C-alpha positions as CSV (number, residue, x, y, z in Angstrom):
1,M,12.3,23.8,10.8
2,P,10.1,21.8,8.5
3,I,9.1,23.1,5.0
4,T,5.8,25.0,5.0
5,H,3.4,24.9,2.2
6,D,0.8,27.3,0.8
7,T,-2.8,25.9,1.0
8,S,-4.3,28.4,-1.5
9,F,-4.6,25.4,-3.9
10,L,-7.6,24.3,-1.9
11,D,-9.6,27.2,-3.5
12,T,-8.6,26.4,-7.1
13,M,-8.8,22.5,-7.2
14,P,-10.6,20.8,-10.1
15,A,-14.2,20.2,-9.1
16,N,-14.0,16.4,-9.4
17,V,-11.8,13.5,-10.5
18,A,-13.3,13.4,-14.0
19,V,-12.4,17.1,-14.6
20,Q,-9.0,16.5,-13.0
21,F,-8.4,13.7,-15.6
22,L,-9.9,15.6,-18.6
23,D,-7.9,18.7,-17.8
24,R,-4.7,16.6,-17.7
25,V,-5.5,15.0,-21.0
26,E,-5.9,18.5,-22.5
27,R,-2.7,19.8,-21.0
28,S,-0.5,16.8,-21.7
29,A,-2.2,15.3,-24.7
30,D,0.9,14.0,-26.5
31,L,3.0,13.1,-23.5
32,E,3.2,9.5,-22.2
33,A,0.5,8.7,-19.6
34,F,0.8,4.9,-19.1
35,R,2.8,1.9,-20.1
36,Y,2.0,-1.7,-19.5
37,P,3.4,-5.2,-20.3
38,V,2.3,-7.0,-23.4
39,G,4.2,-10.3,-23.5
40,E,7.9,-9.5,-23.0
41,T,7.6,-5.9,-24.1
42,W,6.0,-2.7,-22.8
43,E,3.4,-0.8,-24.7
44,S,3.0,3.0,-24.1
45,V,-0.1,5.2,-24.5
46,T,-0.3,9.0,-24.4
47,W,-2.8,11.0,-22.4
48,R,-4.8,11.7,-25.5
49,Q,-5.0,8.0,-26.3
50,A,-6.0,7.1,-22.7
51,G,-8.6,9.9,-22.8
52,D,-10.2,8.5,-25.9
53,Q,-10.4,5.0,-24.4
54,V,-11.8,6.3,-21.1
55,Q,-14.4,8.4,-23.0
56,G,-15.6,5.4,-25.0
57,L,-16.0,3.2,-21.9
58,A,-17.7,6.1,-19.9
59,A,-20.1,6.5,-22.8
60,G,-20.7,2.7,-22.7
61,L,-21.7,3.0,-19.0
62,L,-24.0,5.8,-19.8
63,A,-25.5,3.7,-22.6
64,L,-26.2,1.0,-19.9
65,G,-28.2,3.5,-18.0
66,I,-25.7,4.3,-15.2
67,E,-26.8,7.3,-13.2
68,P,-24.9,9.7,-10.8
69,E,-23.5,8.0,-7.7
70,Q,-24.7,4.5,-8.7
71,R,-22.0,2.0,-7.9
72,V,-19.9,0.2,-10.4
73,G,-17.6,-2.5,-9.1
74,I,-14.1,-3.5,-10.2
75,A,-12.9,-7.0,-9.2
76,S,-9.4,-7.3,-10.7
77,G,-5.7,-7.1,-10.0
78,T,-3.7,-4.0,-10.8
79,R,-3.4,-3.6,-14.6
80,Y,-4.0,-0.9,-17.2
81,E,-7.6,-1.9,-17.7
82,W,-8.3,-1.3,-14.0
83,I,-7.2,2.3,-14.5
84,L,-9.4,2.7,-17.6
85,A,-12.4,1.2,-15.9
86,D,-12.0,3.4,-12.8
87,L,-11.6,6.6,-14.8
88,A,-14.5,5.7,-17.0
89,I,-16.7,5.2,-13.9
90,M,-15.5,8.7,-12.6
91,C,-16.3,10.3,-16.0
92,A,-19.8,8.7,-16.1
93,G,-20.5,10.2,-12.7
94,A,-20.8,6.8,-11.0
95,A,-18.9,5.6,-7.9
96,T,-16.2,2.9,-8.1
97,T,-16.6,0.0,-5.7
98,T,-13.3,-1.9,-5.3
99,V,-12.9,-5.7,-4.8
100,Y,-9.6,-7.3,-4.3
101,P,-9.1,-10.3,-6.7
102,T,-8.1,-12.4,-3.6
103,T,-11.4,-11.6,-1.9
104,N,-13.3,-14.9,-1.3
105,S,-16.6,-15.6,-3.1
106,R,-18.7,-14.9,0.0
107,D,-17.2,-11.5,0.8
108,T,-17.3,-10.6,-2.9
109,G,-21.1,-11.3,-2.9
110,Y,-21.5,-9.3,0.3
111,I,-19.6,-6.2,-1.0
112,L,-21.4,-6.1,-4.4
113,G,-24.7,-6.7,-2.7
114,D,-24.2,-4.1,0.1
115,S,-23.1,-1.5,-2.4
116,E,-25.9,-2.3,-4.8
117,C,-23.5,-2.4,-7.8
118,R,-25.3,-2.0,-11.1
119,V,-22.3,-3.0,-13.3
120,V,-19.1,-4.9,-12.4
121,F,-15.8,-5.1,-14.3
122,A,-14.4,-8.6,-13.7
123,E,-10.9,-9.5,-14.6
124,D,-11.1,-13.1,-15.7
125,D,-13.0,-16.4,-15.3
126,D,-12.0,-16.7,-11.7
127,Q,-13.7,-13.4,-10.8
128,L,-16.7,-14.2,-13.1
129,A,-17.2,-17.5,-11.2
130,K,-17.8,-15.6,-7.9
131,L,-20.4,-13.3,-9.6
132,V,-22.2,-16.3,-11.2
133,E,-22.3,-18.1,-7.8
134,H,-24.0,-15.1,-6.1
135,K,-26.1,-13.9,-9.0
136,S,-29.3,-14.6,-7.3
137,E,-28.3,-12.4,-4.3
138,L,-27.4,-9.4,-6.6
139,P,-30.7,-8.1,-8.0
140,H,-29.2,-4.7,-8.9
141,L,-26.3,-6.2,-11.0
142,A,-27.5,-5.7,-14.6
143,K,-24.3,-6.2,-16.5
144,V,-20.8,-7.6,-16.1
145,V,-17.8,-6.4,-18.2
146,T,-14.9,-8.8,-18.3
147,F,-11.2,-8.0,-19.2
148,D,-10.1,-11.5,-20.0
149,G,-12.9,-13.8,-19.1
150,K,-15.5,-15.6,-21.3
151,A,-18.4,-13.5,-22.2
152,D,-21.9,-14.8,-22.9
153,G,-23.1,-11.8,-25.0
154,D,-25.9,-11.1,-22.6
155,W,-25.2,-10.7,-18.8
156,I,-21.4,-10.8,-19.4
157,I,-19.8,-8.7,-22.2
158,T,-16.2,-7.8,-23.1
159,L,-14.4,-4.5,-22.7
160,D,-14.6,-4.1,-26.4
161,D,-18.3,-4.7,-26.4
162,L,-18.7,-1.8,-23.8
163,A,-16.5,0.4,-26.0
164,E,-18.8,-0.3,-29.0
165,L,-21.8,0.6,-26.9
166,G,-20.0,3.9,-26.0
167,K,-19.2,4.6,-29.7
168,A,-22.8,4.3,-30.7
169,H,-23.9,6.4,-27.7
170,L,-21.4,9.2,-28.6
171,A,-22.7,9.2,-32.2
172,D,-26.1,10.1,-30.9
173,H,-24.9,12.2,-28.0
174,P,-21.5,13.7,-28.9
175,G,-21.0,15.7,-25.7
176,A,-22.5,13.3,-23.3
177,V,-19.4,12.4,-21.3
178,E,-18.1,15.9,-21.1
179,E,-21.5,17.2,-19.9
180,V,-21.8,14.6,-17.2
181,A,-18.2,15.1,-16.0
182,R,-18.5,18.8,-15.7
183,G,-21.7,18.4,-13.8
184,I,-20.3,16.3,-11.0
185,S,-20.2,18.2,-7.7
186,P,-17.2,18.0,-5.4
187,D,-19.3,16.3,-2.7
188,Q,-20.6,13.6,-4.9
189,L,-19.7,10.0,-4.0
190,A,-16.6,8.8,-5.9
191,T,-15.7,5.5,-4.3
192,L,-16.8,2.9,-1.9
193,I,-13.7,1.1,-0.7
194,Y,-14.4,-1.9,1.5
195,T,-11.7,-2.2,4.2
196,S,-10.6,-5.8,4.4
197,G,-10.2,-5.1,8.1
198,T,-8.5,-7.2,10.7
199,T,-11.9,-7.9,12.3
200,G,-15.4,-8.6,11.2
201,R,-17.2,-8.0,7.9
202,P,-15.8,-5.5,5.3
203,K,-17.0,-1.9,5.8
204,G,-17.6,0.3,2.9
205,V,-15.8,3.7,3.3
206,R,-17.6,6.5,1.4
207,L,-15.2,8.9,-0.2
208,K,-16.2,11.8,-2.3
209,H,-14.7,13.4,-5.4
210,R,-13.3,16.3,-3.4
211,S,-11.3,13.9,-1.3
212,W,-9.4,12.2,-4.2
213,V,-8.8,15.5,-6.0
214,Y,-7.4,17.0,-2.8
215,E,-5.0,14.0,-2.3
216,G,-3.3,14.6,-5.7
217,E,-3.3,18.4,-5.5
218,A,-1.8,18.3,-1.9
219,I,1.1,16.3,-3.2
220,K,1.5,18.6,-6.2
221,A,1.6,21.6,-3.8
222,Q,4.6,20.1,-2.0
223,D,6.6,20.1,-5.3
224,I,7.6,16.4,-4.7
225,L,6.8,15.0,-8.2
226,H,6.9,16.5,-11.7
227,E,6.0,15.7,-15.3
228,D,9.4,14.2,-16.0
229,D,9.1,11.6,-13.2
230,L,8.2,7.9,-13.9
231,Q,6.2,5.9,-11.5
232,F,6.2,2.1,-11.3
233,L,2.8,1.0,-10.0
234,W,2.2,-2.5,-8.7
235,L,0.1,-1.7,-5.5
236,P,-3.4,-3.2,-5.3
237,M,-5.7,-0.6,-6.9
238,A,-8.5,-1.9,-4.7
239,H,-6.5,-0.3,-1.8
240,S,-6.6,3.5,-1.2
241,F,-2.8,3.8,-1.4
242,G,-3.1,2.9,-5.1
243,K,-5.9,5.4,-5.7
244,V,-3.9,8.2,-4.1
245,L,-1.0,7.6,-6.5
246,L,-3.5,7.7,-9.5
247,S,-4.8,11.1,-8.3
248,T,-1.3,12.3,-7.8
249,Q,-0.4,11.3,-11.4
250,M,-3.3,13.3,-12.8
251,A,-2.3,16.3,-10.6
252,C,1.4,16.2,-11.5
253,G,1.3,14.7,-15.0
254,F,4.1,12.1,-14.8
255,A,3.9,8.7,-16.6
256,T,3.1,5.4,-14.9
257,A,4.3,1.9,-15.7
258,I,1.7,-0.6,-14.4
259,D,2.1,-4.3,-13.6
260,G,0.4,-5.8,-10.5
261,R,2.4,-9.0,-10.5
262,V,4.2,-8.9,-7.2
263,E,6.7,-11.6,-8.2
264,K,7.8,-9.4,-11.1
265,I,8.5,-6.2,-9.1
266,V,12.3,-6.5,-9.0
267,D,12.6,-7.6,-12.6
268,N,10.3,-4.8,-13.7
269,L,12.2,-2.1,-11.8
270,G,15.4,-3.1,-13.7
271,V,13.5,-2.7,-17.1
272,V,11.3,0.3,-16.3
273,K,13.9,2.3,-14.3
274,P,11.4,4.4,-12.5
275,T,12.1,7.5,-10.5
276,F,9.7,6.6,-7.7
277,M,7.4,3.8,-6.4
278,G,5.0,3.3,-3.6
279,A,5.1,0.1,-1.6
280,A,4.2,-1.6,1.6
281,P,7.0,-2.2,4.2
282,R,7.0,-6.0,3.4
283,I,8.5,-5.2,0.0
284,F,11.5,-3.4,1.5
285,E,11.9,-6.0,4.2
286,K,12.1,-8.7,1.6
287,A,14.5,-6.8,-0.6
288,H,16.7,-6.1,2.4
289,G,16.7,-9.7,3.5
290,R,17.4,-10.9,0.0
291,I,20.4,-8.7,-0.5
292,V,21.9,-9.5,2.9
293,T,21.4,-13.3,2.6
294,M,22.8,-13.4,-1.0
295,T,25.9,-11.6,0.1
296,A,26.3,-13.8,3.2
297,S,26.0,-16.9,1.0
298,E,29.0,-15.7,-1.1
299,G,31.1,-15.3,2.0
300,G,34.8,-14.4,1.9
301,A,36.1,-11.0,0.8
302,K,32.7,-10.0,-0.8
303,E,30.9,-10.4,2.5
304,K,33.6,-8.5,4.4
305,I,33.6,-5.6,1.9
306,F,29.7,-5.5,2.0
307,T,29.7,-5.5,5.9
308,Q,32.3,-2.8,6.1
309,A,30.6,-0.7,3.4
310,F,27.4,-0.5,5.4
311,K,29.3,0.2,8.6
312,V,30.9,3.2,6.9
313,G,27.7,4.2,5.0
314,L,25.6,4.3,8.2
315,E,28.2,6.3,10.0
316,V,28.5,8.9,7.2
317,D,24.8,9.0,6.9
318,R,24.4,9.7,10.7
319,L,27.0,12.5,10.6
320,E,25.4,14.2,7.6
321,R,21.9,14.0,9.1
322,E,23.2,15.5,12.3
323,G,24.9,18.3,10.4
324,K,28.4,17.3,11.5
325,P,31.5,17.2,9.2
326,V,32.6,13.9,7.7
327,P,36.3,13.2,8.3
328,L,38.3,13.0,5.1
329,P,39.4,9.3,5.5
330,L,35.8,8.4,6.0
331,K,34.8,10.3,2.9
332,V,37.4,8.5,0.8
333,Q,36.2,5.1,2.1
334,H,32.6,6.0,1.4
335,A,33.4,7.0,-2.2
336,L,35.1,3.7,-2.7
337,F,32.3,1.7,-1.2
338,D,29.7,3.6,-3.2
339,R,31.4,2.3,-6.4
340,L,31.9,-1.2,-5.1
341,V,28.7,-1.8,-3.2
342,F,26.0,0.9,-3.0
343,S,25.8,1.6,-6.7
344,K,25.0,-2.1,-7.3
345,V,22.3,-2.0,-4.7
346,R,20.8,1.0,-6.4
347,E,21.0,-0.7,-9.8
348,R,18.8,-3.6,-8.5
349,F,16.0,-1.0,-8.3
350,G,16.7,0.5,-11.8
351,G,19.4,3.0,-10.8
352,R,17.1,6.1,-11.2
353,V,15.0,6.0,-8.0
354,R,14.8,9.4,-6.4
355,F,12.7,8.0,-3.5
356,F,10.3,5.3,-2.5
357,I,7.1,6.0,-0.6
358,S,6.3,3.5,2.2
359,G,2.7,3.2,3.5
360,A,0.0,0.8,4.7
361,A,2.0,-0.4,7.7
362,A,4.9,0.7,9.9
363,L,8.4,0.7,8.4
364,N,11.2,-0.2,10.7
365,R,13.6,2.7,11.1
366,D,16.7,0.5,10.9
367,I,15.7,-0.8,7.4
368,A,15.0,2.8,6.3
369,E,18.4,3.9,7.5
370,W,20.1,0.8,5.8
371,F,18.6,1.7,2.4
372,H,19.5,5.4,2.9
373,A,23.1,4.4,3.6
374,A,23.1,2.8,0.1
375,G,21.7,6.1,-1.4
376,I,18.1,5.0,-1.5
377,L,15.6,7.3,0.2
378,I,12.4,5.7,1.6
379,L,9.8,8.4,2.7
380,E,7.3,7.0,5.1
381,G,3.7,8.2,5.0
382,Y,0.5,7.5,6.9
383,G,-3.2,7.6,6.5
384,L,-6.2,5.3,6.5
385,T,-8.7,4.3,3.9
386,E,-11.1,6.5,6.0
387,S,-8.8,9.5,5.3
388,S,-8.2,8.7,1.6
389,A,-4.9,7.2,2.6
390,G,-2.5,10.2,2.2
391,S,-2.6,12.2,5.4
392,F,1.1,12.5,6.4
393,V,4.2,12.1,4.4
394,N,7.9,13.0,4.7
395,H,9.4,15.3,2.1
396,P,12.4,14.5,0.0
397,L,14.2,17.6,1.3
398,D,13.0,17.4,4.9
399,Y,12.5,13.9,6.3
400,R,12.9,12.3,9.7
401,F,13.3,8.5,10.0
402,G,11.0,6.9,12.5
403,T,8.3,9.4,11.7
404,V,5.6,9.5,9.0
405,G,6.3,13.2,8.4
406,P,4.0,16.2,8.9
407,A,0.4,16.4,7.8
408,V,-0.1,17.1,4.1
409,P,-1.2,20.7,3.4
410,G,-4.8,21.2,4.3
411,T,-5.0,18.4,6.8
412,E,-5.0,19.0,10.6
413,V,-4.0,16.6,13.4
414,R,-4.7,16.4,17.1
415,L,-4.2,13.8,19.9
416,G,-7.3,12.7,21.6
417,E,-7.8,10.5,24.7
418,G,-5.0,8.0,25.2
419,D,-2.9,9.9,22.6
420,E,-5.2,8.7,19.8
421,I,-4.3,10.3,16.5
422,Q,-7.3,12.3,15.1
423,I,-7.4,13.8,11.6
424,K,-9.5,16.5,10.0
425,G,-9.4,17.7,6.4
426,P,-10.8,17.3,2.9
427,G,-9.6,13.7,2.7
428,V,-11.8,12.4,5.6
429,M,-14.7,10.1,4.6
430,D,-18.4,10.8,4.7
431,G,-18.9,7.7,6.8
432,Y,-19.4,4.0,6.4
433,H,-21.9,2.8,3.9
434,N,-25.2,1.7,5.6
435,L,-23.5,1.7,9.0
436,P,-24.7,4.9,10.8
437,E,-23.7,3.8,14.3
438,E,-20.2,2.8,13.3
439,S,-19.9,6.1,11.4
440,A,-20.9,8.0,14.5
441,A,-18.4,6.1,16.6
442,T,-15.5,6.9,14.2
443,L,-16.3,10.5,13.3
444,T,-16.6,13.1,16.1
445,D,-19.4,15.7,16.1
446,D,-16.9,18.4,15.0
447,G,-15.7,16.4,12.0
448,W,-12.5,14.7,13.3
449,L,-11.7,11.1,12.3
450,R,-10.7,8.8,15.2
451,T,-8.0,6.7,13.7
452,G,-7.6,4.1,16.5
453,D,-3.8,4.6,16.3
454,K,-1.7,5.9,19.1
455,G,1.1,8.4,18.5
456,S,3.0,11.6,19.3
457,V,3.6,14.8,17.4
458,D,6.9,16.7,17.8
459,P,7.2,20.5,18.0
460,D,7.7,20.7,14.2
461,G,4.6,18.7,13.5
462,Y,6.2,15.3,12.6
463,L,4.0,12.4,13.6
464,T,5.4,9.2,15.2
465,I,3.1,6.2,15.3
466,T,3.2,4.0,18.4
467,G,0.8,1.4,17.2
468,R,-2.9,0.4,17.1
469,I,-4.6,1.3,20.4
470,K,-6.3,-2.1,20.4
471,E,-3.1,-3.9,19.7
472,L,-1.3,-2.4,22.8
473,F,-1.6,-4.8,25.7
474,K,-0.7,-4.8,29.4
475,T,1.2,-7.7,31.0
476,S,-0.1,-9.1,34.3
477,G,2.8,-7.1,35.8
478,G,1.1,-3.9,34.7
479,K,3.6,-3.0,31.9
480,Y,2.4,-1.8,28.5
481,V,3.7,-3.5,25.4
482,A,3.5,-2.3,21.8
483,P,3.7,-5.4,19.6
484,P,4.3,-3.7,16.2
485,A,7.5,-2.0,17.5
486,I,9.0,-5.3,18.7
487,E,7.8,-7.1,15.5
488,S,9.4,-4.6,13.2
489,K,12.7,-4.7,15.2
490,F,12.9,-8.5,14.7
491,K,12.3,-8.2,10.9
492,A,15.1,-5.7,10.7
493,I,17.5,-8.0,12.5
494,C,16.5,-11.4,10.9
495,P,16.8,-11.4,7.1
496,Y,14.9,-14.7,6.9
497,A,11.8,-13.4,8.8
498,S,8.4,-13.0,7.2
499,Q,6.2,-12.5,10.2
500,F,6.9,-12.1,13.9
501,M,3.8,-11.9,16.0
502,V,4.0,-10.9,19.7
503,F,1.3,-11.8,22.3
504,G,1.1,-11.6,26.1
505,N,-2.0,-9.6,27.0
506,E,-2.6,-10.0,30.8
507,R,0.1,-12.7,30.9
508,N,3.3,-12.6,32.9
509,F,5.6,-12.6,29.9
510,C,5.6,-12.1,26.1
511,V,5.7,-14.9,23.5
512,A,5.8,-14.9,19.7
513,L,4.7,-16.9,16.7
514,V,7.2,-16.8,13.9
515,T,7.1,-17.5,10.1
516,L,10.0,-17.3,7.7
517,D,10.2,-16.1,4.1
518,P,9.9,-19.3,2.0
519,D,12.4,-18.1,-0.7
520,A,15.0,-16.9,1.8
521,I,14.8,-19.9,4.0
522,A,15.1,-22.3,1.1
523,G,18.4,-20.7,0.1
524,W,19.6,-20.8,3.8
525,A,18.6,-24.5,4.0
526,E,20.6,-25.4,0.9
527,E,23.7,-23.7,2.3
528,N,23.3,-25.3,5.7
529,G,22.6,-28.9,4.7
530,V,18.9,-28.9,5.7
531,S,16.7,-30.8,3.3
532,G,12.9,-31.0,2.7
533,D,10.1,-28.6,2.2
534,Y,9.3,-25.4,4.2
535,A,7.7,-27.4,7.0
536,D,10.7,-29.8,7.3
537,I,13.2,-26.9,7.3
538,V,11.5,-24.9,10.1
539,A,11.1,-28.1,12.2
540,S,14.9,-28.8,12.1
541,D,17.1,-28.1,15.1
542,T,19.5,-26.2,12.9
543,C,16.8,-23.7,11.9
544,R,15.5,-23.3,15.4
545,T,19.0,-22.6,16.6
546,M,19.4,-19.9,13.9
547,V,16.2,-18.2,14.9
548,Q,17.0,-18.4,18.6
549,G,20.1,-16.4,17.9
550,Y,18.1,-13.6,16.3
551,V,15.5,-13.7,19.2
552,D,18.4,-13.4,21.7
553,E,19.7,-10.4,19.7
554,L,16.3,-8.9,19.7
555,N,15.9,-9.4,23.5
556,S,19.2,-7.7,24.2
557,N,17.6,-4.4,22.9
558,L,14.3,-4.6,24.6
559,N,13.0,-3.7,28.1
560,R,12.9,-6.6,30.4
561,W,9.1,-6.9,30.3
562,E,9.1,-6.8,26.5
563,T,11.5,-9.7,26.0
564,I,10.3,-12.8,24.2
565,K,10.5,-15.7,26.7
566,K,9.0,-18.4,24.4
567,W,8.4,-18.6,20.6
568,E,7.4,-21.2,18.0
569,L,7.9,-21.4,14.2
570,L,4.7,-22.1,12.3
571,D,4.8,-24.7,9.5
572,H,3.6,-22.3,6.9
573,D,3.9,-18.6,6.1
574,L,0.9,-16.4,6.5
575,S,-0.9,-15.4,3.3
576,V,-3.9,-13.5,2.0
577,E,-5.4,-16.7,0.7
578,S,-5.3,-18.3,4.2
579,G,-7.2,-15.3,5.6
580,E,-4.4,-14.5,8.0
581,L,-3.2,-11.4,6.0
582,T,-5.2,-8.5,4.6
583,P,-4.5,-7.8,0.8
584,S,-2.3,-4.9,1.9
585,M,-0.2,-7.5,3.8
586,K,-1.2,-6.5,7.3
587,V,-1.5,-9.4,9.8
588,K,-5.0,-10.2,11.0
589,R,-3.9,-10.5,14.5
590,N,-7.2,-11.7,15.9
591,V,-7.5,-14.4,13.2
592,V,-3.9,-15.6,14.0
593,E,-4.6,-15.6,17.7
594,D,-7.9,-17.6,17.2
595,N,-6.2,-20.1,14.9
596,Y,-3.3,-20.8,17.3
597,R,-5.0,-20.2,20.7
598,E,-4.1,-23.7,21.9
599,R,-0.4,-23.1,21.1
600,L,-0.4,-19.7,22.8
601,D,-2.1,-21.1,25.9
602,A,0.5,-23.9,25.9
603,F,3.3,-21.4,26.3
604,Y,1.9,-20.5,29.7
605,A,0.9,-24.0,30.8
C-alpha cells in the first residue's frame, strides 16, 4: 500500500509566498540559504543575508510605485539574482511575469505587453536589446533593472541602483515591506507564467500565492526533504518546475546551489555534491548515453566488466523490488561490481545524491531502472504549468517505475472522457490571462483542470501517463499509436540519440525523423573513421547502418502496427533557438511536422 499523508497542513499554511520567505528567514537566519559561482569559486549567503537583499529590492520596487498584483517581468537565465528579483516581487505584493532568455524578440514584446509589465528585470545587453526594440509597444513599462547590462541611468538602472532606492524608501518607511507582505491575500496573483507551448502564441497562466505556498508545503508534508539537504538548481526559473523547487526550499529550509549553465551541470555536481536535483529527462538520457558510449569506446575488459555489472545490477534490483530473496552468489557479485562500477557512476554526480526528481516530460522506464541499478534513484513526477507543476510525485520510500506516483497531498485526480487526466486542488490556476474562452475550455464548471494528457490510475492511486491526447494518432488500418512511448524506447536503446519523432496519422505505417546528440556522435565518428562535421557524419553510410541497427532493435519490441518502416536522419539537432524545442526541451511536434512535411510525404510516395 502507498504511504498516506495528513492534509491538515492545508489549514496552517503561510498566507502567501512573501510570508513563507520571511518566516523562513526568521527561523533559519544563520543557516546557508544559497550559493552561487563567482569565477572559479562558490559564494555562500545565509537566509538573513538573502532576506536583507530581498527586502532592499522589494522596497526599491515600492519606491518605483509598484502596487499589488501589478506585473514585474524577469527576462534572465537561472542565477542567484533571478531568485532575489522574484522574492522581491513577491514581498512587494506584485506578480512575477517570467520570460525565458531564449524567447525571441517578438514573443518577448508580446508577453511583456500582454501582461502590462510595469518593471522588468533584464539579465544583460541581449535581453535589453529586445526591450529597446519593442519599447514603443510597451506603454506600461516604466523602468528596466539590469543584472549585467549597460544602464542609462534613466529608463534602465542597475540592481544596485534599485537597492539604493529601496534603502532610501526604508529610511522613510521602515516597516513598508513587512506591512505589504503581511497584507497579501492567499488568492492574490503571484505569477504569470507564459507557456511556451507547442502550438500558437504563448498563454499567460495565472497562479496565485496560495498555489505556490501549497506546492512547497505539500512536499514538506511528505517528509521527503529536510534542512540538511543540498539542492543543485540549474532548471530554467521561467519554468514552473523551477518555481516549485524554490517554494519547496522555503518550506523545508535546505540550501540551494544555483547555476543555470547547462553545459556545467556535470562539472558542478562534482564540486557541489548535492543530495538532490530536479531535471528534465533529456539530462538523464544524455548522462546515460555518455557513460555507455565512453565505456564502449574503451572496449576490452573494462567494457565486459561494465556490461556484466549492469546485468547483475538490474537482476538484483528486480528481485529486491519484487520482494524476493537475492541468492548469495549474486549478492557477492553485486558487492564487487558496486565497488568497481556503480560507485564510479555515483561519483560522477557528486557521490551524495539521495534522489533526482524528473519532470517536464516522460522519463523512459528502462533509463530509470538502469540508474537505479547503479544506486541512483530517479523519482518521476508530473504536473502542468496550469497546476503549478507539482501534482504527482513518487516518494523515496514508495516509488513505482513507469508511473509518476500518486497525487501530492491535497490534490485530487479523475479520468474524464477518453481517459483524460483531470486535476483539482490548490495548485490549479485561476485561468489564462486575457483569454476567457480558453480558460473556460480548460477548466470545468466544477473546478477540474483538463490536462489534455491521457493516462490510467492503479488501485493504489499511482498515475501512468500514456501521452498527449492530441499526439495519439490512428493509422489508416484503425490502430492507435502513442508516439512518446515509442520515442522514449528508442532513446533508451540508442545512446547516440537526441530526438526520435514518430509520425503516421491516417497513414498505413509509421515513420520517424531522427537527430543524434552532437557530442556523442562526434566521439563515435572518431572511433569509426568517419570525418567531417555533424551533417557529414549523419550523411555517411556507416552512421546510417549504425542507426538502422537500433531501429531494428526497437521494432523487435513493438506491436506490428507501431514499427518504424522508414526513417531519416536530419542534418542538425533540434534546438530552442531553431524554434523546434520549447525551453523545457519538449519537441514542438507541429513545428517539426510543418518544417519537414515534404520529407514526411515522400516516405509514402
